[in-house]
C-alpha positions in Angstrom: -118.5 -4.6 -0.4 -118.2 -1.5 0.9 -115.2 -0.1 3.1 -115.2 -0.7 6.7 -113.0 0.8 9.7 -109.7 -0.5 10.7 -109.1 -1.6 14.1 -106.3 0.9 15.2 -105.8 -1.2 18.3 -104.9 -4.3 15.8 -102.8 -1.9 13.4 -100.8 -1.0 16.7 -100.4 -4.5 18.0 -99.3 -5.7 14.8 -96.7 -3.2 14.5 -95.1 -3.7 17.3 -95.0 -7.2 16.8 -93.4 -6.6 12.9 -91.4 -4.1 14.3 -89.7 -6.5 16.8 -89.2 -8.9 13.9 -87.6 -6.3 11.7 -85.3 -5.5 14.3 -84.1 -9.7 14.8 -83.6 -10.0 11.2 -81.3 -6.4 10.9 -78.8 -7.0 13.5 -76.2 -6.6 10.9 -77.8 -3.3 9.9 -77.7 -2.1 13.5 -73.7 -2.9 13.7 -73.4 -1.2 10.3 -74.9 2.2 11.9 -73.2 2.3 14.8 -70.0 2.2 12.7 -71.1 4.8 9.7 -72.5 7.5 12.4 -69.1 8.2 13.5 -68.3 9.3 9.9 -71.6 10.0 8.1 -74.1 12.6 9.7 -76.9 10.7 10.6 -75.2 7.5 9.5 -76.3 7.9 6.3 -75.0 9.4 2.8 -78.8 11.6 2.2 -81.6 12.3 4.5 -83.8 10.3 2.5 -82.3 7.6 3.6 -82.7 7.5 7.2 -85.1 5.1 8.7 -86.1 4.6 13.0 -84.3 2.8 14.5 -81.7 2.5 12.1 -81.3 2.4 8.0 -81.3 -0.7 6.4 -77.7 -1.3 4.6 -78.1 -3.0 1.5 -75.0 -5.0 -0.1 -75.6 -6.0 -3.4 -78.4 -6.8 -6.6 -79.0 -8.7 -9.4 -82.3 -8.1 -11.6 -85.3 -7.7 -9.5 -83.4 -8.4 -6.3 -81.2 -7.1 -3.3 -79.9 -8.3 -0.4 -79.1 -6.6 2.8 -76.0 -7.1 5.3 -77.6 -9.2 7.2 -78.0 -11.6 4.2 -81.9 -10.8 3.4 -82.7 -11.0 0.0 -85.8 -9.5 -1.4 -87.9 -8.8 -4.2 -87.1 -5.1 -5.0 -90.1 -2.8 -5.5 -87.9 0.3 -4.1 -85.6 0.1 -7.2 -83.5 3.3 -5.7 -86.3 5.7 -5.8 -87.6 4.4 -9.3 -84.1 4.8 -11.0 -84.0 1.2 -11.8 -86.5 0.1 -14.3 -83.6 -1.8 -15.7 -83.0 -4.0 -12.9 -79.9 -4.5 -10.9 -76.9 -5.1 -12.8 -78.4 -5.5 -16.3 -75.6 -7.7 -18.4 -76.2 -4.9 -21.9 -75.5 -1.9 -19.3 -72.6 -3.6 -18.1 -71.0 -4.4 -21.1 -71.3 -0.9 -21.9 -69.8 0.9 -18.9 -67.1 -1.7 -19.3 -66.0 -1.1 -22.6 -66.3 2.8 -22.0 -64.0 2.4 -18.9 -61.1 0.7 -20.8 -62.0 4.0 -23.2 -61.1 6.3 -20.1 -64.1 7.8 -17.9 -64.1 11.1 -18.1 -63.0 14.0 -20.5 -65.3 17.4 -19.7 -65.6 17.0 -23.4 -68.6 15.5 -25.7 -68.5 12.0 -27.0 -70.6 10.3 -29.5 -72.5 8.6 -26.9 -74.0 12.4 -25.4 -75.4 13.1 -29.3 -76.8 9.4 -29.4 -78.6 9.8 -26.0 -79.9 12.7 -26.8 -81.2 12.1 -30.7 -83.1 9.1 -28.8 -84.8 11.5 -26.1 -85.1 13.9 -29.3 -87.2 11.7 -30.3 -89.1 10.2 -27.2 -90.1 13.3 -26.2 -90.4 15.3 -29.2 -88.6 18.2 -27.9 -85.4 19.4 -30.1 -82.6 20.6 -27.6 -81.0 19.1 -24.9 -78.8 19.3 -22.1 -77.2 17.2 -19.5 -76.7 17.6 -15.8 -75.7 14.9 -12.8 -79.4 15.1 -11.0 -82.7 15.5 -10.6 -82.2 18.3 -8.4 -79.9 20.0 -11.2 -82.2 19.6 -13.8 -84.6 21.3 -12.5 -82.5 24.2 -10.8 -81.1 24.9 -14.2 -84.7 24.3 -15.7 -86.0 27.1 -13.3 -83.0 29.2 -14.9 -83.3 29.0 -18.3 -87.3 30.1 -17.8 -86.0 33.0 -15.6 -83.8 34.0 -18.6 -86.3 33.6 -21.0 -89.6 35.6 -19.6 -86.9 38.3 -18.0 -89.4 37.2 -14.9 -88.4 36.0 -11.2 -91.9 34.5 -9.8 -92.0 30.5 -9.3 -95.1 28.5 -9.9 -95.1 25.1 -8.5 -97.6 22.5 -7.3 -98.6 22.8 -3.3 -96.8 19.6 -2.2 -94.8 18.9 -5.2 -91.1 18.0 -5.0 -88.4 18.9 -7.2 -85.3 18.1 -6.1 -83.2 20.2 -3.1 -82.4 23.0 -4.4 -83.7 26.5 -2.4 -86.3 27.8 -5.1 -88.5 24.6 -4.9 -87.7 23.8 -1.3 -91.0 25.5 -0.9 -94.3 24.5 0.0 -93.6 21.2 -0.2 -95.9 18.0 2.4 -95.5 18.6 6.2 -97.7 18.9 8.6 -99.4 22.3 7.6 -103.3 22.7 8.9 -103.9 26.0 7.4 -102.6 26.7 4.1 -104.5 29.1 2.9 -107.4 29.5 -0.1 -106.8 27.4 -3.3 -105.7 30.5 -4.9 -103.5 32.2 -2.3 -102.1 29.5 -0.9 -98.8 30.2 1.6 -95.7 29.9 0.9 -93.5 27.9 3.4 -90.0 26.6 3.7 -89.1 22.9 3.8 -86.6 22.6 6.5 -84.0 25.4 7.9 -81.5 27.3 5.6 -83.7 28.7 3.0 -83.8 32.3 2.5 -86.8 33.8 2.9 -86.6 35.9 -0.4 -86.3 33.0 -2.3 -89.5 31.2 -0.6 -91.0 34.6 -1.2 -90.4 34.4 -5.2 -92.0 30.8 -5.5 -95.7 30.5 -5.3 -97.7 27.8 -4.7 -101.2 26.1 -6.6 -103.0 23.5 -5.8 -102.8 20.1 -8.2 -105.7 19.3 -10.2 -107.4 22.8 -9.9 -107.2 24.7 -13.0 -109.6 27.4 -12.0 -107.7 28.0 -8.6 -104.2 28.3 -10.7 -105.6 30.9 -13.4 -107.2 33.1 -10.5 -103.3 32.6 -8.9 -101.7 33.5 -11.8 -104.5 37.0 -13.1 -103.5 38.1 -9.0 -99.8 37.8 -9.9 -100.0 39.6 -12.9 -101.4 42.3 -11.6 -99.3 42.7 -8.8 -96.1 42.8 -11.5 -95.4 39.1 -10.6 -96.0 37.4 -13.8 -94.7 33.8 -13.1 -91.4 32.5 -15.5 -92.7 29.1 -15.0 -95.1 26.9 -14.0 -93.3 23.3 -12.8 -95.3 20.3 -12.0 -95.2 16.8 -12.1 -97.5 15.5 -14.8 -98.0 12.8 -12.2 -97.5 13.9 -8.7 -95.3 11.1 -7.3 -94.6 12.1 -3.5 -98.3 12.4 -2.0 -99.0 9.1 -3.0 -99.7 8.8 -7.0 -102.3 11.4 -7.8 -102.7 11.7 -11.8 -103.9 14.1 -13.4 -107.6 15.0 -14.0 -109.2 14.8 -17.4 -108.5 17.4 -19.4 -106.0 19.0 -16.3 -102.6 19.2 -18.2 -104.5 20.5 -21.1 -106.0 23.7 -19.7 -102.6 24.2 -17.6 -100.9 24.1 -21.3 -104.0 26.5 -22.5 -103.2 28.7 -19.5 -99.5 29.0 -19.5 -99.1 30.3 -23.0 -101.7 32.8 -22.9 -99.7 34.6 -20.2 -96.4 33.6 -22.3 -95.2 31.0 -18.8 -92.7 28.3 -19.4 -94.4 25.1 -18.5 -92.2 22.9 -17.1 -92.9 19.3 -16.4 -90.8 17.4 -13.9 -90.0 13.7 -15.1 -87.6 13.2 -13.2 -89.6 9.9 -11.6 -92.2 9.4 -14.7 -89.8 9.8 -17.6 -88.9 6.6 -19.2 -91.3 4.9 -16.4 -94.7 5.3 -17.4 -93.8 5.5 -20.7 -91.0 5.2 -23.4 -91.8 8.7 -23.6 -92.5 9.2 -19.7 -95.6 11.4 -18.9 -95.2 13.8 -22.0 -96.1 10.8 -24.3 -98.7 8.9 -22.2 -100.9 12.1 -22.0 -100.4 13.7 -24.9 -99.1 17.1 -23.8 -95.6 18.6 -24.8 -94.4 21.0 -22.7 -91.9 23.8 -23.1 -89.0 22.3 -21.0 -89.1 18.6 -19.3 -86.2 17.9 -16.7 -85.6 13.9 -16.4 -83.0 11.8 -14.2 -83.6 8.6 -12.3 -84.1 6.0 -15.0 -82.1 7.5 -17.4 -78.9 6.7 -16.4 -79.2 3.1 -15.7 -78.1 3.0 -12.4 -75.6 6.5 -12.8 -75.9 9.7 -11.8 -77.4 11.5 -14.8 -79.8 14.0 -15.4 -81.1 15.8 -18.4 -83.2 19.3 -19.8 -85.0 19.1 -23.3 -86.7 22.1 -24.9 -88.2 23.8 -27.2 -85.9 25.5 -29.9 -87.3 29.2 -28.5 -86.7 28.8 -24.9 -83.5 26.9 -25.0 -82.0 30.0 -27.2 -81.1 31.6 -24.4 -78.6 28.4 -23.4 -77.5 28.3 -27.0 -76.6 32.1 -27.1 -74.7 31.7 -24.3 -77.1 34.2 -22.3 -77.6 31.5 -19.5 -74.6 29.0 -18.3 -75.8 25.7 -18.1 -72.9 24.3 -16.7 -71.5 21.7 -14.9 -67.5 19.5 -15.0 -69.4 15.9 -15.2 -72.7 17.1 -17.2 -72.7 14.2 -20.1 -70.0 12.4 -18.6 -69.0 9.2 -21.0 -69.5 6.3 -18.4 -73.2 7.9 -17.8 -73.6 8.1 -21.4 -72.5 5.0 -22.4 -75.0 3.4 -19.5 -77.7 5.9 -20.8 -77.3 4.4 -24.6 -77.4 0.9 -24.0 -80.6 1.4 -21.6 -82.2 3.1 -24.5 -81.1 1.1 -27.2 -81.2 -2.4 -25.3 -83.3 -2.6 -22.6 -85.9 0.1 -22.7 -87.6 -1.5 -25.6 -91.6 -1.5 -27.2 -91.5 -4.4 -26.2 -90.2 -3.7 -22.6 -92.8 -1.3 -22.2 -96.1 -3.9 -23.0 -94.2 -6.2 -21.2 -93.8 -3.6 -17.5 -97.8 -2.8 -18.4 -98.8 -6.3 -18.1 -96.6 -6.8 -15.2 -98.3 -4.0 -13.4 -101.8 -4.8 -14.2 -101.3 -8.1 -12.8 -100.1 -6.1 -9.4 -102.8 -3.6 -9.3 -105.4 -6.4 -10.1 -104.4 -8.6 -7.3 -104.0 -5.8 -4.9 -107.9 -4.8 -5.9 -108.8 -8.2 -4.9 -107.3 -8.2 -1.8 -108.7 -4.5 -1.4 -112.6 -5.4 -2.1 -112.3 -9.1 0.0 -111.2 -7.3 3.2 -113.3 -4.3 2.7 -110.2 -2.0 3.3 -110.1 1.5 3.0 -108.1 1.8 0.1 -107.2 2.0 -3.7 -104.3 1.4 -6.3 -102.7 3.4 -9.2 -101.0 2.1 -11.6 -98.9 3.7 -14.7 -96.0 1.6 -16.7 -93.5 0.6 -14.3 -95.0 2.9 -11.4 -97.8 2.0 -8.9 -99.0 1.8 -5.1 -101.8 1.1 -2.8 -103.1 4.1 -1.3 -105.0 4.2 2.0 -107.6 6.3 2.0 -110.9 6.2 2.1 -111.5 8.1 -1.0 -109.2 9.0 -4.2 -106.3 11.9 -3.2 -106.3 14.6 -5.7 -104.3 17.2 -4.0 -102.6 18.1 -0.9 -105.8 19.0 1.0 -106.8 15.5 0.1 -103.8 13.8 0.8 -103.2 15.8 4.3 -107.1 14.9 5.3 -106.9 11.1 4.3 -103.4 9.5 4.3 -102.9 6.7 7.1 -99.3 6.5 7.8 -100.0 3.7 10.3 -101.5 1.5 7.7 -98.4 2.6 5.6 -95.7 1.7 8.0 -97.3 -1.6 9.1 -97.3 -2.9 5.2 -93.7 -1.5 4.6 -92.8 -3.4 7.9 -94.7 -6.8 6.8 -93.0 -6.4 3.2 -89.7 -6.5 4.4 -89.8 -9.5 7.1 -91.6 -11.3 4.1 -88.6 -10.6 1.7 -90.2 -7.2 -0.1 -87.9 -4.0 0.0 -90.1 -1.5 -0.8 -89.1 2.3 0.1 -88.5 3.0 3.7 -90.6 5.6 5.8 -92.5 6.5 2.5 -96.3 5.2 1.5 -96.0 2.6 -0.2 -95.5 3.3 -3.8 -93.4 0.7 -6.2 -91.3 0.5 -9.5 -91.2 -2.6 -11.0 -87.9 -3.1 -13.7 -88.3 -5.0 -16.5 -86.5 -8.1 -14.6 -89.9 -8.2 -12.5 -92.3 -11.2 -13.1 -95.3 -13.2 -12.3 -93.7 -14.3 -9.4 -92.6 -11.2 -8.2 -95.7 -9.3 -8.3 -97.7 -12.5 -6.6 -95.0 -12.5 -3.9 -95.9 -8.8 -2.9 -100.0 -9.4 -3.7 -99.3 -12.3 -1.2 -97.9 -10.1 1.6 -100.9 -7.6 1.1 -103.3 -10.1 1.7 -101.5 -12.0 4.4 -101.6 -8.3 6.4 -105.1 -7.6 5.2 -105.9 -11.1 6.6 -104.1 -9.9 10.1 -106.0 -7.0 10.0 -109.5 -8.5 10.1 -108.4 -11.3 12.3 
């Protein structure tokens, strides 16, 4: 059945109804918000936790479930922005943390678990040298510094619309209401929010995702201007403009292009690492970068990041030329949790199971889209997936900006929350499954999707 337009009056009517229902279900979060805003800026610990009219405050999580302060228990498809692929309170990780706690939780000195985790990451990613950080932002920040030191250059190349953390060098050309962003090979460098120096913004140049020709022309221009990039940082699968997979041959072409110009290729796998495959997108697509950055799922629920790289590029760290430092880097509690996660939870059988469950969910959502002729499609990779409300595939920022449907995305979030499914507030409906999710969980998600689709067409 061909796609047919959605009645916008019906969308607005359902949204108003569901917003009232959600307000009634979350009165305790409202009360917590009134308390929190007197001590926390905006009532939250991070700007990405803001939600109007108030955030949803959680109390606990177990396996595939979370519970909010109003007592609503929900299937968790948010999973901490994709960090909790292990599920909440996994017993193997809990035992590792408890055992480590009695031995001391912080020394600012290396421990054996830091070595064990690095050995496993080396095996999975095929990159020989590793260092730790405490977040994805730190990992990408340090990776860019390493690339600059290795090449002796300053310019950073990134994807327009790509997100790589909240440090200045990459808070540039991120999704927003940008109507005129320039030609594909000469895109604008735009700060993301206030407080970012213009000098820093001008050092970061963006190119379109999935467009090798425009990227090559941009690099050639930068070379002529004496601004050859130190690095090209990108998510191999873009994860913040819904989910955009790489076009056939794109990553291979990027690898060839960066080698030709001596540009350090950085795969930001903070979101894809350990989630789309055991060795992340690097394993799934078979293209090995010079540097890779990890975080989120790596720590098994504790804050932890990592940088992996080739011996050549990481030599500037080994020699001491680059000070890659952090008091909590390789923290014993975090590395104990990561070790247990890698060895006992995120096993080959776990990834086989995740693929099966994700396939069941995407197939079910595809059936709903077909049955109700919705302008939408699905994407699923490992533990990651989404329903994308767009009449045509999104391949880069321009197509994302032109075709995203924020009204339908918001309505879907309201529908899911009000029916016992927790997904990421204020975001397009991406999901992260955990090893604890089963057929009942994904069937519940698909049933809510169908309920909304039927209401839209009624």
